[in-house]
N, C-alpha and C positions, 0 to 999 in steps of 0.2 A: 590259641595257636603260637602259642612261644615259638615253635619253629620257624610258622611259616607266618609268623607277623610280621619280620624285617627286612626285608628287600629293599635296597636302597633308600632306607630310613621312613619306607609308606607304606608298604602295603606286605608284601610275601613274605619271609625270610626263609623258605627250606631248610638249608642244609645248615644253614646258622644255629638252628636249634636243636641238631639232631647232636646232644651233647654225649648221650649215652643211651644206647638201647641194646637191647639183646636177640640175636637172630637163631632161635632155636636152644636158647636159653644161656648160651656165650655171650658174656658183657661186649659191646662195641662203645669206645669212648672211656668217659672218664670213670672211675671205678663205682664213685659215692654215689651215683646220677642215681642207680638202681629202677630204670625208665626201660619197659619194653620197648625193642621196636614197633612190636604189634601194635602196644597202647601207644608208641608216637605218631604211626600212621594214620590208626581211628582217630584221635584227638587233633590232627589234621584233618584228615576228610571233613569232620564234623564244623568245623573251624570256616572250611571254604564253604559248606553247604552253609553254613551260616551267613556268611559274606554274600551268598548269593541271593538267599530269602532278603536279608536288609535292603541288595541293590534294587530286587524287584518290587519290596514293599514300598522306595522312597520313590520308585517308578512311578506305582501306582498313584500313590500322596501327589506324584505332581503334575497328572494326566485328570485327576479329579480337581484339582483345584488346593487342595488340601496344603500346599505349600507353594511357595514360589522359587526356590531356592534352586536353579537349574545346575549351579556349581556342586549341591551337595550330591544330586543325583547322578553326574558326571562323576565325580571322585568315587562314588559307593560304586558304579559299575566297572571302573577302572581296575580300582583295586580286587574285587571279587574277578574280574580277567585272568589280571597278573596272577592274583594266587590259584586260580585251575590252571592257568598255563605253566606255574613252577610245577603244578601236583602232576600234571602232565608228563613235566620232561624227569619227574621223578619217579614215574612207572617206566616210564621208555628206560632211563637207565637201568632200572632193576631190571627191567626184560634184557636189556643185554648183557648184564653179569650172570642172571641165570642162564642163559643160551650158550655165554662160554663155559659157564661151569658143568651145564652137561655134555656139552662137546669135548671135554678135556679125556683122557686116555686114559686111565689107572694101569 
């Protein structure tokens, strides 16, 4: 999750990784990146999902007594929460942009 990995130096980085994507084939950002916007979103969705699964796994290990490191559980949970929050904000901004384009008169 190169795009969603580096927010505040800890967890999720959303816009920082959106360097070059394609929307409908048109390049956005760096000309040499060659990454489509769809691929970038799918990759970030998978990474957020992986963070949430990791946090669940660490919580389960803590509750069953396999580990005693509560800080690790809290850190993983907060990282997953921040990643999901960032993804939700990106979705909201995309929806706002779509609504604005939809309402344009030609």
